N, C-alpha and C positions, 0 to 999 in steps of 0.2 A: 331836744337834739333833732329829733325827726323833722320837726317843722323847719328848723333852720336849714337842714339838708335840702328840703323841698324848695324852701324860697331860693337857696342858691342855685338849684337846678332850673328853676323858673327864670332866674335873671340870666343864667347863661343861655336858655333857649331864647329869650328875647333878644339878646345881643347876637345870637347866631353862632355861637362857640360851644353849644352842647355837645357836638361830636368831639371836640378837641378835649373838654373836659371829662368826658366819658373815657376816652381812650387813655388820658392821664392817670385817671383813678384805677382802671383796669390794669394799666402798667404797674402802679404802685402796689396793688394788691397781689399781683402775680409775683413781683420781685419780693414781697414780704414772706409770700407762702413759700417760694423756693429758698429763700434764705433760711427760714425756720426749718424746712426739710434737711438741707445740707448741715446745718448746725446740730439738728437731732441725730442725724447719721453719724456725724464726727464723734458726738458725745457717746452714742451707743457703742461705737467701735472703741473708743477710750475705755469705757467701763468694761467691756468684755476683754480687752487686753490686760487691763489692771487685774481682773479676776483670774485670767490664766497665769499671770506672773506670780500672783498670790498663791495660787493652787499649786504651782510648780515649785516655789520656794517652801511652801508647807510640806509637800511631799519629800523634798530633798532634806529638810530638817529631821522628819520623822525617820527617813531612812538612816540618817546619819547618827541618830541617838538610839536606834534599835540595834541591840546587840544579841545575837543568839549564840548562848553557850551550852555546852552538853551538860546535862544534870548529872552530877558525879554520885548522887543518891539514888539514881535510877538502877534497879535491879535487872533491867533487860526486858525483852518481850515476855509477855503473859504466856502461862503454860496453855496448852491446848484445852478446850473446855471438857469437862467430865460429864458423861451421860450416865445417869443412875437409872439402872433397869429394875430396881428393886420393886417399885410401885406399880 
């Protein structure tokens, strides 16, 4: 593959269009890199948004199903601690 590219570059140099070929290749490479960067940023944003929505929905469901009732069997607060001075 590398030999094929070198032969193409040599042919382009012989015909005097090496500058145009290199500019076209640079343009295509930069376009591909920017496209991948933008798609990656959009994917990252989408994943973060989905995670936030999932977290908010999970929190809402947990708060909806959590019911705090007073324990009827609770005798009340504990008595004050007793300090034994016999020992």
